[in-house]
KOLSE-951983 format. One record per atom (N, C-alpha, C): x, y, z. Coordinates in steps of 0.1 Angstrom, whole numbers, plus 5000, padded with zeros to 4 digits. Atoms other than C-alpha are relative to their C-alpha. Layout:
<recs>
XYZ;...
</recs>
This chain:
<recs>
498949974991;573364127342;499650125002;500549915001;572564427361;501350104998;499049885003;574764787354;501149985010;498750004989;576764777387;500949894996;499150135005;578164427373;500650034988;499449965013;579164577341;500950115003;498949914998;581264847356;501349974997;498750055001;583964637358;500850034984;499349985010;584664707321;501249944996;498350035005;588364727310;500649915011;499150084989;589464567344;499749844994;500350155005;587564217332;500649964989;499550035013;589164247299;501849975002;498850024997;592564277315;500449875010;500050104996;592263997338;499049965008;501150044994;590163767355;500649935012;499250034985;591363717392;499049935009;500950054993;589463467415;500850025015;499349964985;590463607454;499149905008;500450074990;589963327477;499850085016;500049964986;589363367514;501449975008;498850014994;592263387537;500150015015;499750024980;592763327577;501350045003;498650004997;595863447594;500849895004;499250144994;596463087605;500449924989;499450055012;597062997570;501549984998;498750045002;600663047572;500950045015;499549984984;601163057611;500149855004;499850154996;602562707624;500850025015;499750014987;602662747660;498750055009;501049954989;600362787693;499550134999;500449895001;598263077691;498750035014;500750014990;596563207723;498650054998;501249905004;592963327727;500050145004;500249834997;592163697728;499550005015;500249974987;591963837764;499350154997;500949885001;589664137774;501050115003;499049885002;591264477764;500050075016;499649974985;592664657795;500250144998;499749875002;593065027804;501450025010;498550004998;596865117810;499950145004;499549884998;597465467828;501350025001;498949975000;600865597823;500350135001;499549864993;602965897839;500850044988;498749935006;605366127823;501149915001;498650094998;608565937815;499849875000;500350185000;606865567819;500549944984;499950065012;607965317793;498949885003;501050115002;605265037780;500549924991;499650075009;605864737764;498749954989;501450035010;603464667731;500549894993;499350145011;603764347711;498549974993;500850035008;601764267680;500249844997;499950165001;600963887675;498649954995;501150095005;598363657662;499349935015;501150044987;595363547687;498949924992;501450035004;592063357683;499050065006;501449934996;588763507686;498849954997;501050055008;585363397681;499050134994;500749895007;583463617657;498849914992;501350085007;579763527644;500049885002;500150124996;579963207664;501349884994;498950065006;583163087648;501650045004;498749974995;586763077660;500750054987;499249935011;588963297637;501550045005;498849964999;592663337637;500350194996;500249855003;593163747640;501550075006;498649914995;595863997651;499650095011;500349864990;596164227683;501450035005;499049954993;598364417703;499749955014;500150054988;599064257736;498949905003;500950094997;596463967732;498550044999;501349954999;593264207728;499450074989;500549925012;591164357702;498750075008;498849945005;591164627707;501150005009;499050024989;594464657724;499950125010;500249944987;595364837756;499450144997;500149855000;593965177761;500950055008;498849894992;596865427772;499450115001;500649884997;595665677792;501350105006;498849964996;598065957797;499650175001;500149874999;598266337807;500350084988;499449905009;598366647783;501450025003;498749965000;602066737778;500849885004;499350094995;603266387791;500949924986;499350045011;605966207771;500149845005;499650154995;606365817772;500849934986;499450085009;608265557756;499149854997;500650135001;606565267738;500949894991;498750125007;608964947730;498949904993;500750045007;607264797701;500549864996;499650135004;607664427692;499149964990;500750055010;606664277660;500049845001;500050154996;605963917669;499049924989;500450025009;604163857635;501049934989;499150065011;605163707601;499750154990;500449885006;604164057588;501150115001;499449895001;606264347579;499250105011;500849924989;605264617609;500550125000;500049854995;604964997617;499450035008;500549984989;603665137647;499750164997;500249865004;601765477637;499150055012;500849964993;600365667665;499450174992;500949915010;597665847646;499350155006;500549884995;596866217650;501150095010;498949954991;599966257677;501150094994;499249925005;601866567670;501549995009;499050054994;604966357681;501350064991;498749965006;608766427668;500049894988;500050085012;609166347634;500749854998;499450135000;611466037639;499249915005;500750114994;608765857657;498849994993;501149995010;606065897631;499649854997;500250175005;606065537622;499349994989;500550015014;605265587586;501449984992;498950025011;607765477556;500950094997;499249905004;609065807552;501050035012;499249984989;610665807586;500749865005;499850134995;611365437592;499749864993;499950125009;612265107574;499049905006;501150104993;609464847579;500849895007;499450124991;610264607608;499749884995;500150115005;610864277599;499549905013;500250104991;609463977618;501049995011;498950024990;611063977653;500750135006;499149894998;612364297654;499250095010;500849934990;611564577678;500450144999;499849855002;611564977680;499250075012;500449924990;611365217707;499450144996;500849895004;608665497699;500250105009;499949864988;609265827720;498950094998;500949915003;605965997720;499750125011;500549864990;604666337732;498950044996;501249965001;601366417739;499550165001;500049854998;601066827734;498450025002;501549924998;596866817731;499549915004;501250104993;593966667748;499449954988;500850085007;591666417731;500449864998;499950155002;591566077715;500849964989;499450055010;594065927692;500249844999;499850165000;594865567681;501249954995;498850055005;597665347672;499549884991;500150105009;597765117642;501149964992;499050025009;599964957618;500050104985;500149935010;601265167586;500949914993;499850095012;602364857568;499449895000;501250105002;599964587556;498850045006;501249934989;597164797572;499049954993;501250065005;594664627550;499849885009;499950134991;595564287566;499950015015;499849974988;596664397599;499150065007;501049934995;594264647608;498749944998;501050075003;591764467592;499649895012;500050144989;592164167618;500350015011;500449964989;592264377647;500950095006;498749904994;595564597651;499550145001;500449854997;594064897667;500150025014;500349964986;593865057701;500250165003;500049865001;593665397715;500750075014;499249894990;595565697734;498750095005;500849914995;593065877756;501150115008;499049874992;594966237765;499050065008;500649904990;593566397796;500450165000;499549865000;593466767795;500550045015;499849964988;595266967820;499250085007;500849944991;592667177829;498749925004;501250124996;589766977848;498950034995;501449955006;587067197833;500050014986;500050015011;587967147801;499049934992;501150065002;585566887796;499050005009;500849984986;582166877816;500049875006;499850134993;582066587841;499149914998;500950165002;580966217837;500449935011;499850104991;580665937857;501349904997;498950075005;582965727833;500350044987;499650005016;584765717799;500549874996;499550135007;585465437776;500450024986;499750015015;586865407741;498749914992;501150095006;584065257716;500850014985;499750005012;585965127685;498949954989;500550075010;584065057654;500649964987;499250065013;585164837626;499349904995;500750115009;584064567601;501049884997;499150115006;585464217589;499449944989;500850085009;584664047558;500149835002;500250144999;583563667564;499549944988;500550085012;583163437533;500349865005;499650164998;582763057537;500649965011;499650044985;583263077575;501850045002;498749965000;586863217568;500150184999;499749845003;588063607571;500450004985;499749975013;588563717533;500950114999;498749895001;591663917536;501249924999;498650085003;594863797521;501250105002;498649904999;598363937534;500750024989;499050005014;600063867500;499250094990;500749925013;597364047475;499250085009;501049904998;595564367481;499050014989;501049975008;592464367464;499150125003;501149884998;589264607465;500450125000;499549875000;591164877456;499350114996;500849905003;588465077441;499250065012;500749944989;586365127472;500449945014;499950034987;587964937499;499349885003;500950094995;586864637517;499250055011;501049974991;583564677534;499449865007;500350154994;583264377559;498449995003;501250024997;579864207565;499649995014;500250024985;580364167600;500450125009;499649894992;580564477622;500349985012;499750044988;582264487653;500350165009;499749904993;582164717683;500849965009;498950054991;585264687705;500449865001;499550145004;586064367685;499049895003;501250104999;582664207692;499050044991;501349985009;579864137671;498949985005;501550004991;577264107702;500650105013;499649924992;578664437719;499050015014;501149944987;576964527755;501050065010;499649914991;577864797778;499250005012;500649984986;576864787813;499850125004;500049844993;575465107830;499350005011;501249954989;573365257859;499350104994;500849905003;570365447853;500650155008;499949834997;571265827857;501550014997;498549965003;575065777844;500350064987;499349935014;576866007821;501349934998;498850065007;579165817799;500550114991;499149955011;581765967779;500649874989;499450105010;582565767747;500850084991;499249975011;585265807727;500349904985;500550065010;584365687695;501149994988;499049995011;586965577669;499749894988;500350095012;586365457632;501149924998;498750045005;588965197628;499949884988;500350075011;587265017597;501250074988;499549975012;589365007564;499650104991;500949925009;586765167543;498850065003;501349964998;583265187559;499950115010;500549894990;581965507573;499049955009;501350004989;579565507604;499450105002;501249914996;576665697613;499749985015;500550054983;576565637653;499150055004;501249954991;573665667672;499749885008;500450054992;572065537703;498650005001;501450004999;568265457700;499650035016;500649994989;566365617727;500950095011;499149924993;569365847739;500550134993;499649925005;570466177734;501650034998;498550015001;574066237720;500350145005;499649884996;575966527736;501650024992;498749995006;578766607711;501250115002;499049904993;581866787731;501349994993;498649985005;584966697710;500149904987;499750095008;586466527683;501649954997;498550074998;590266417671;500750065008;499149954995;592366657686;499650105011;500549924989;590266807715;498450015001;501549954996;586866987724;499650084987;500749895009;584667177699;500050145006;500249894995;584167527704;498850035010;501449994993;580667467718;499349884997;500950115001;578867167725;498949994996;501250035009;576067027708;499049905003;500650145001;573166797709;499849954988;500150035013;573266567680;499249854999;500750125002;571066267668;500849884998;499150115003;573966067654;501250124996;498749945002;577766127645;500549934988;499350065011;579266047610;501450015002;498350025002;582965917609;500449934988;499250065010;584965847581;501149925007;499050094996;587765577585;501150085008;499249934992;590165697614;499650115007;500549894997;588065997622;499449965018;500250034988;587266007660;498650125007;501149874997;584266217679;499949945018;500250034984;583966227718;498750065004;501449984998;580366207728;499549945015;500450024986;578766227764;498249944996;501550065003;575366017767;499550015017;500950034986;573066027799;499149904998;501050135000;571565697804;498850035011;501349924991;568165857817;499449925007;500850104992;566565537829;500349834996;499750155004;566865147832;499549964987;500350075013;566564957803;501149994987;499150075015;568264807767;499750124990;500049905012;569365087743;500849954990;499350065010;570464977710;501050114994;499049925005;573765137697;499949944982;500450015015;573265177657;501150074991;499349945015;575065237622;498750044994;501549985007;572065447606;500750084986;499649965012;572665477568;498750044997;501449955007;569965637546;499349874995;500850105005;569065297533;499549875011;500250144992;569065037564;500850075013;499549984987;570065067602;500849845003;499250084995;572764827615;500249995012;499750004985;573064677649;501449995005;498649994998;576364777664;500149945015;499650064985;575964637703;498350095008;501149974991;573464757733;500850065013;499549964982;573864957767;498849975006;501250064989;571964757794;500550085012;500249904990;571165017822;499349925012;500450054991;570464877855;499450095011;500649874992;568065057881;500750005010;498849954990;570965137904;500450135002;499549854997;571565487918;501650014997;498949995001;574665657908;500550075013;499449934986;576965817939;500050134997;500249855007;577066147917;499250024989;500850005013;574666237894;500450154992;499549885007;575866477865;498850034990;500949955011;572466487847;499750134996;500349895003;571966827852;501050094994;499049965008;575166927841;499949944985;500050065011;574766717811;498850074990;500549935007;571966947798;500350154998;499149875003;574567247797;500450014990;499250005009;575867337766;501050115003;499249914994;579067507774;501050044987;498849935011;581767717752;501249945008;498450014993;585367607754;501050084997;499049915002;587467867759;501550004994;498850025003;590667687751;500049974987;500150025011;589667567718;499950154992;500149855007;588467957708;501350045000;499049904998;591668097720;500949934991;498950085008;593867837702;499950014986;500249975016;591867867668;499850124995;500449865006;591368237668;501250064990;498849955008;594868317652;499749964985;500050065012;594068087625;498750034988;501449985006;590268197615;500550114990;500149875010;591368527595;500549934985;499950045015;592468297567;498949914995;501350035005;588968147565;499550044988;500649925007;588068427542;501150004988;498949965012;591368427520;500149884990;500350095009;592268247490;500949905005;499350104996;593667897492;501350014996;498650005004;597567867493;500249854991;499650115008;597367507480;498549944995;500950075006;594867317459;500149854996;499450125003;594266947458;498649954996;501450075009;591766737437;500349865003;500050124996;590766397447;499449944989;500750085014;590266157415;500549884998;499850135004;590665837400;500649994987;499750045013;592665677370;500349864998;499550144999;592865367356;501249974993;498450035004;596365207352;500049884991;500050155006;597464907334;499750034986;500049995019;598064877294;499550144998;500349885006;597565227292;498950055000;501449984999;593865237299;499750145009;500049914991;593165577314;498150015005;501449984997;589765607334;499550135002;500249864996;590065987338;499550034987;500549975012;587866127310;499349934990;500650085011;587265947279;499549855005;500950084997;585265657274;501149835000;499350135000;586465277279;499149884997;500950135005;585064937270;499149915009;501150064991;582264757288;500249834997;499650145002;582664367292;498949954990;500750075011;579964307265;500550094987;499749985013;581864507238;499650165002;500549885003;580064827240;500950125008;499349884994;581665167250;499250085011;500649924989;580965367281;501150145006;499149864999;582165737289;499450045013;500449954986;581565927323;500449935009;499450084988;581765847356;499249875004;501250104995;580565517373;499250075011;501149934991;577765557396;500750015016;499350004986;578665667432;498949955010;500950084989;576865467460;498850095007;501249944992;574665747475;499750164993;500249855003;573166087466;501050125010;499249924990;574866227498;501549984999;498350025002;578366147486;500749925007;499350104993;578765887507;499849854996;500050165003;579265497499;499849935012;500450064987;577565347531;500849864998;499850144999;578264987519;500649974984;499350065012;579864797490;499150014990;500950045007;577764877462;500549944986;499350065011;579864727436;501049895000;499150104994;581064407449;500649924989;498850065008;582264247419;501150054993;498749905004;584164537403;501150025014;498949964987;585564597438;500849915004;498950124997;586764257445;500949994989;498750035010;588664237410;500950124998;499149884998;590164577414;501150005009;498750014992;593864607427;500950124993;499349855003;596364877427;500849994988;499649965013;597764787391;499150034991;501149915008;594564917375;499550095004;500649914990;593265127402;500950125004;499149884994;595165467405;499250105007;500749914991;593865667432;500950124998;499249895002;595166037430;499750105007;500049864993;595766347451;501050114986;499549915013;596466607423;500150145004;500049884996;597866937431;499550094985;500849925010;595667167409;500950124993;499049905004;598367417403;501149974993;498650065007;601367217391;499549874993;500350135006;599566907379;500549885007;499450114997;601866687400;499149925010;500950084995;600066387416;500749935012;499450104988;600866167449;501250045002;498749994998;604366127455;500950104992;499549905007;605266387430;500150125006;500249874994;603966657450;501250055010;498849984992;606766867467;499550115007;500449874991;604867107492;501250025010;499749994989;606767277516;499650135007;500549904992;605767487545;500950035010;499449964990;607167707570;499549965014;500350024986;606967617608;499550135006;500649904995;604467837625;499250104992;500849885011;602868027592;498849904997;501250095006;599267847586;499850034986;500150005017;598467747552;498449964998;501450035003;594767747537;500149894987;499750085010;594467427516;498549964996;501350035004;591367347495;499849874992;500050175004;590366987489;498749964994;501350015009;587866917460;500249874996;499850145003;586766547455;499250034988;500449995012;586166557418;498549894998;501350115003;582266397410;500249964989;499750055012;583566347375;500949894999;499050115001;586166097383;499449874995;500750135008;585365717368;499449955015;500750034990;584165637404;499950085014;500249914988;583165927428;499949965012;500450044986;583265837465;500750085010;499449944987;584065977499;501849954999;498650044995;587965987512;500550095011;499349944987;589266057546;501150024998;498949935002;591866287542;500750025014;499250014988;594666247569;501350064999;498649965000;597766457576;500949975013;499250044988;600466307597;500750145009;499049894992;602066517627;499550135000;500649865000;599866817624;498549975000;501650004999;596466947630;499450124992;500649935011;594067137609;498750065008;501549974999;590667337614;499549994987;500950005011;587767267588;499450145001;500749865000;586767627581;498950014990;501149975011;584267577552;500049884994;500450105008;582467317533;498950044990;500849925013;581067407498;499850115001;500549854999;581567737505;499550065012;500549944986;579867747539;500650015009;498749974990;581867887565;499449925015;500350094987;582067637597;500050085012;500249894987;580967817629;500249975012;499650044990;581967567653;501149914999;498650095004;585567447652;500549915009;499250084993;587467187664;501349944995;498550055006;591267057658;499649864996;500250135009;591366777635;501549954995;499250065009;593666547617;499749924987;500850055011;591466387594;498750044997;501149955006;588566487575;499349934989;500750075011;585866287555;499350134989;500349925009;585466457522;499249914989;501250075007;582266357504;500250024984;499849985017;582166297464;499250144997;500549875006;581566627447;500050115012;499849904990;582466827481;501250054997;498849944999;584967087483;500150055016;499849984986;586467127519;501350105001;498749914995;588967427531;500449975013;499450014986;591167357560;501250095001;499349914995;593367567578;501349905007;499250104991;596667357587;501150115006;499349954988;598667437617;501449924997;498650075003;602567337603;500850015012;499149974989;603867307639;501349905001;498850094999;606267007635;500849984987;498949995011;609567037614;499849854996;499650125007;610366737591;499149974989;501050055009;608866547562;499049915005;501250084995;605366407567;499449944987;500950055008;602966227549;498350035002;501349984999;599366307539;499349884992;500550115008;596966047524;498449965002;501250064998;593565887521;500049895007;499750134989;592865657553;499149894995;500650105004;590965407533;501049934994;498450075002;593965167534;500249944985;499850055013;593365017500;500350104990;500149845008;593265397485;501650005002;498649994997;596665437503;501049924993;499050105009;598165107487;499850024985;499949985015;596965217452;500150154998;499449855002;598665557455;499750145004;500449874997;596865817472;500450055014;499249954988;599365977493;501250104995;499049905003;601666277491;501050055013;499349934990;604466427510;500250135003;499949865000;605066767524;500850015012;498949954989;607966947543;499850105011;499949894991;607867157574;501450045004;498849964997;610967367578;500050115010;
</recs>
């Protein structure tokens, strides 16, 4: 047996559990409608919109599956609003699961964050009205904050696109659209997600079928000469993506909460779970262009762009070649840059412990399944600090939150996860240093998300970042040190956590308060 299957060690001695496959249909005894095409809904300030979560049927990889959707589509409706608008989302839970609706990255009022800190989980059949305000341009998304592994994994996600008040904030384009990247595990013809049991706590579920906008054979029709704006969202539970389009240049203009200080041409864009990127693409001529996920080991197909030889009414090809500065981002970030060279106020370490029967994976050795002892870290998936695929499938499947304890540790106090008691003053920026310990028992990347606030990534491994953008989530590679400057603008008690859903359920979250 190869070493990657021996890593399980003490876990295999604790328990042997066989996880079967489960589809949402196994417990739902009513007629389920087929999935519809996703729609775009434009809302004005003060509008109310009804959103419902429910089961649907959808064909993936040639077989019909029971999945979950908002308003009958995967992704759910794309909601477009203007910067500064306030809307009400009347959300109904028409599933047999507990539910919460989280507007990810939106600096809304604390009471409507849709996390367990502010709201009791909604029971099946219950409704709740979320009053949301959107002070920042950019791309945001909504998803469940209860039973995330199952719900989000089966299709519960949708986008908010917030148009800037300044028409010159972004360069002009012919069309804009969301691009959701996700994956789903299909085994023996069924979706291998269990709504009652969370497994794969070590690494998270890596699906073996990748989806673009909910499709395993996605195609985007275009015209030769069009400039497209793609709002790319990583909605996968665990998988990172390196997004590329073969034969086309990508112009990176924005990320989570708006525009970069300066646009740049890139070959690809790396996105951890819940991260977003705003990318402009010039479809230079007629033809078929492959959308790809490019990892160091292989290239995965994600779909195609099919460009017709049909002239566009207005050409923005010349503007596409210009890399503009964004003065709005520069002005908003300047007051925070002074902290880039200062000592951090808070220090956070990302690490892993073994729970269950007192077995501690942090530090000393533990027993292998063959009776031998093993000390030190388990193998990480890649030399670049990112596990692009599930490299330890047996161990990952067998792991659960009873034995795997992912931890956020306050380096100064030693407190971990929900015992951390950070308090920040509204309007006073805070520098936080995040270190992903490469000596933990299984070092891997973590997308760290702060609710209700925004931040700047000012340094990586001591190298100052020179092109800033407002973020709410950042991918921290194994062994990497990331410095962020947090803008604590929203009062209240909030959550910060790893956005690999299985890691969140295995404890990797903290609370902080803004007074």
